[in-house]
N, C-alpha and C positions, 0 to 999 in steps of 0.2 A: 798770307803766304808763309810768313815766318813761322806761324803756329803750325801750319800744315807740314812745313819742312822739319820742324822739331818732332812732330808726331812720327813722321817717316823715319827720322833718325833713331828715335826710341824703339820703334818697331823693328828696325834692322838690328839694333843691339840685342833686343829680345830674341830674335831668331838666331843670331850668332851665338848667344849664350846657350840657348836651347840645343843648338847643333853641337856645341862644344861639350855640353853635359852628356848628350847622347854618345858622342865619340868616347868620352871618358868611361861611360858605362860599358860601351862595347869593348874597350880595351881591357877593362877589369874583368869582364865576363868571358872573354875568349879563353879557351882551354889550350894554352900554349905550353911549351916545354919548361919555361921558367916556373909557371905555376905547378906543373907536375913535379919538378925538383923540390919545390917548397912543400908540397903536400905529401909526397911519398915518404919523407923521413919520419912523419908521425906514425904511420903504419909500420914501416920497416923497423923502427926502433922498438916497437911494442909487441910485435907478434911472437917474439921469443923472450919477452920480459914476464917472468912467472909471477912476480909479486910487485905490488899488492894484488890480491885476487879475491873476487867475490864468486863463490862456487854455485850458490843457489841450489844446493844439493839436499835431497831427502835421505837421511841416514836410516838404513835398515837395521844396522847394528854397528858395533865399534869397528868391524872390519872394513867398513866403508870409508873410514878416515884415512885419506891418502893425499899426497901433494897434488896440485893441479896437473903437473906434467904426467903423473901416473894415470890419473883419471881421464885426461883429455890430451893424449900425446900429439895430436894434430893441432888442436885449438886451445892451448893453455895460456896464451899471453893476453895482453891488452885488457887486463883487469877482469874480464868475464868472457864467457864462451861466445856470445853473439858478437861482441866487439872484435874478438880475435877472428871470427869468420869474416866479418866485413872489412877488417884490416887486410886480410888476404885478398878479398875482392878489390880493394883499392889498388893494391899492387898489380893485380892482373889487369884491371881496367887501364892503368897507366901504361903497362907494356903493350896492351892491345892498341892503345891510341898512339903510342910512340915506339915503334918497333926497334929503333936504334937508341933507345933511352940510355943515358949515360951510365946508370947503375943497374943495367939489365942483368948482368952476370951475377952480381951480389944478390939481387932480388930472387932470381931463379934458384940460386943455391939454397936460400931459406925456404922457398916454396917446396922444392923437392925434398928437403929435409923433413918438413912437416907433413905434407900430403903424400904419405906412402901407403901402400896396401895394408901393411901391418898396423900402422897407426889408425887408419880408417876402420879396420875391423875392431879395434879397441874402442873407438867412438861408438860403433854400432852396439857393442856389448853394453855400454852405458845406457843407451836408449832402450835396450831390450830388458833392462832391469825392471822388476815389477814396481819399484818405488819411484822410478824416474822416467817412466815411459812417456810422460807429458813434458819432459824437460824442454825448456826454451820454446814452448808452444805460444804463439805461432811466429813470434818476432824472429827468433833465431832460425827457425825453419825457413822463413822467407828469405833471409840473407844467405842461407846455404844454397837455396835454389838460384838466387841471384849470382852467387859465385860460380855455380856450374854453368849458368847461362853465359857468363863472361868467358869461361874457359872454352865452351863450345863455339862461341862467336869468334873467338880469336884463333885464326887459322895458323897454327904453328905446331911443330912436333912436340914442343914442351907442353903446350896447353892440352894436347890430346893425351899425353902421358898422365898429366895431373887429373884430367877428367876421368880417365879409366880407373885411376886409383880411388877417386871420390865417388864414382858411380854407385856402388852398393849402398852408401849412406844416403845419397840422393833418392834412390829408389825407396828406401825405408821411409824417408821424410815425406815423399810424395804420397805414399799410402797412408801415413798418419794424417796428413793434411786432408785428404779426401774423406777418411773415416770421421775426422773431427767435424768437418762441415756437415756431414750427414746427421750428426748428433746435435749440432748447434742450432737451436730454434731461433734465438734472438741475437742480433748483432751486438758486438762489443764496441762501444762508441767513445772510449776515453782517449786522452791525448798522450798516452804512454805506450809501453811495449805491446800490450795485448789488443790494441786497436785492430779489429779484424779486417777493416777495409784496407789498411796498410798491408797486412800480411797477404791478403788476397790479391792486391794490386801487384805487389812484387812477384808473388808466385805466378800470377797470370802472365807476366812478361816472359818468364821462363817457359811456362806450360804451353803457351800459344805457339811456341816454336818446337818444343821438344817433348811434350807430354799431353797429347790430346784428351786423355781421360780426365786428368786434373783440370785442364782448361775448360772442358765442358761442365765440370762440377762447379768451378768458380763462377762461370757465367750464369749458371742456373741459380746458384745461391745469392749472387749479387742482385739479381733481379728480384728474387724472393725477399731479400732483406730491405732493399732500398727503393724499389720502383715507385712506391706510394709516398715517399718522403716529400715534404714541402716545408718552406720557410725555415731552413736550418738556422739555428740561433747563433750565427757567427759573432754577434756582438757579445756573447757570453765568453768568448775566447779572448786571451788565453787563460788556461789554468796555470797556477804558479809553478807547477813542475812539468808542464807539457813540453814535448819535443815534436809532437805531431798535431796538426789541426784536424779534428774529427770531420769538420765540414769539407775541407779541401781534400782530405784523403778519400772520403766517400765520392766526391766529384771526380777525382782522378780515376778511381776504379770504374765508375759508371761510364766515363768517357771512353774507356777501353773496351767495355763489353757491349755498349749500345752502338747502333749506327749513328752516323753524323746527324741526321734529322731527328732520330729518337733522342739523342743526347741533348740537342738544343731545346727541344720541347720540355724534356725533363728538367733541365737546368733552370729554365725560366720559372718553374714552380719551386724549385729547390732553393735558389737564391735569387729571387725575382728582381731585386734592385742592385745587385752587386756589380753587374757588368757596366752599368752606367757610370758609377764612381766607386771603384773598389777601395780607394783610400778612406772612404767614410766608414768602412767596416773593419779594415785591418791596418794597423800601424806597426812599424818595426818594434819588436819587443826588446826591452832593456834588461841586461844582466848586471846585478849588483855585486856578486861575489863569485868569481870563477874558480875558487877553491872548493866551493860547495857543489858536490856532484849532482844534486837535484836542481839547484838553481841554474847551473850551466846547461841544463836541458834546454833552456830558452834560446841559447845560441843554435842548438840543433833545430829548434822550431823555426828560427829565421831561415835556415837552409832548406828545411822541408817545405815551408811555405813557398820559398822561392821556386823550387822545382814544380810544386803544384800549380803555382801561378803561371809558370812558363807553359805547362801542359794546357792549362785552360786558355791562356792567351792565344795559343796556336789553334786549339779546337774551336774557339769562338771568334777568332780573328780580331783580338782585342789588345790594342797597344797599351792601354792603361794598366792592364794586368801585368804585361811585360815590364813596364817601368817600375811598378810596385815590387815585383819580384827582384829586380836589380837592387832596389833600396834595401830590401831584407838581406840579400846576399852580402852586399857591401858592408853593412854594419858589423856582422859577425866575422866575416873573412879577415877584416883588418885587425881583429882582436884575437885571432886564433892562437898566436904564439905568446900566450900569457905565462907560460912556464908552469901551468897547473895541469897535472896528470888527469884531474877530474874531467877535463875536456879533451886533453891531448890524446887520450887512448881511443877516441871514437869520432871526433868531429871532422877529421880529414875525409872520412868516408862520405859524410853528408855534404861537405863542400864539393867533393869530387863528383858526387851524383848530381848535384845542382848544376855544375858546369857542363857535364855530359848531356843533361837534359836540355839545357839552354842551347847547346850546339845542335842537337837534333831538332829542336823546335824552331830555331832561327832560320832553318832552311826554307820555311814558309814566310814570306814577307807579309807583315801585318800593316793595316792602314790606320 
């Protein structure tokens, strides 16, 4: 009897501890105003910080040499163009989530200063240049579409004003995206910027609401690229400079373009043993030097894995994936404020997107 009572006591402690951990995770992952106040300042501080800056520019001649603010009057901050774009997205996403946000007026002032009709026409001029027509393909393109998606989703006079200013560049990028997919025979499967599944996935989120031509093209090409894939080598991940998981990004895209039944059948072949015990395949990745811009990519990988696992956890009704997602998020979120610009200029966007994805996916209770 004493032994049975002891076992009962131990089991009760185990359940209590587990419930406490679940509550701690839930508190950490809820996107509340306190987190928004913490995250917003990373983007707010850098969208008008011109230097240091990595232009990624092709020079046609010496006349091309100009300061970032002259070349990209809308998106010149946050070290590089794509980080500036998703820094603006971060601020818009926060205002959309929290309409009475404490720093709303200050944020809107910066957004309206950058996203003007004149500035966007100058950005278009850059993309029209013969030497830079593929600039930021497709990572920056995807984030620009994600920014416009957020503006159109956010029902406010300010967002509609900004959307109208941004619209000509969005139209150009949408056309470039469609044209590129028509020419791309083989998918790009790396863990950095040019991963085409990531670009298509983010672009599809925008297109399924606001651009049926682009949405149809992405759906067509996703099936062409990935329908026959099986046994994705998840244990090969991560690469040392990865901030995206090639396997999870592909699964995220296919979950969006396939029906529920189609996706479940596809996923069983794609990652046949993953659902049973995902922690056997993915562990939280460790960052050794947050002053190194490439090594700090791994913090971004923790966040992008988190949102991918949240999506899969919802699609497959899998609680283990949700728990693993929270572990990934927790590790890098607690270390974001390292004082190193190598991560500070971009990681807030990834953390914000993971939080928003968790909020959306947690509306479905998993068993």
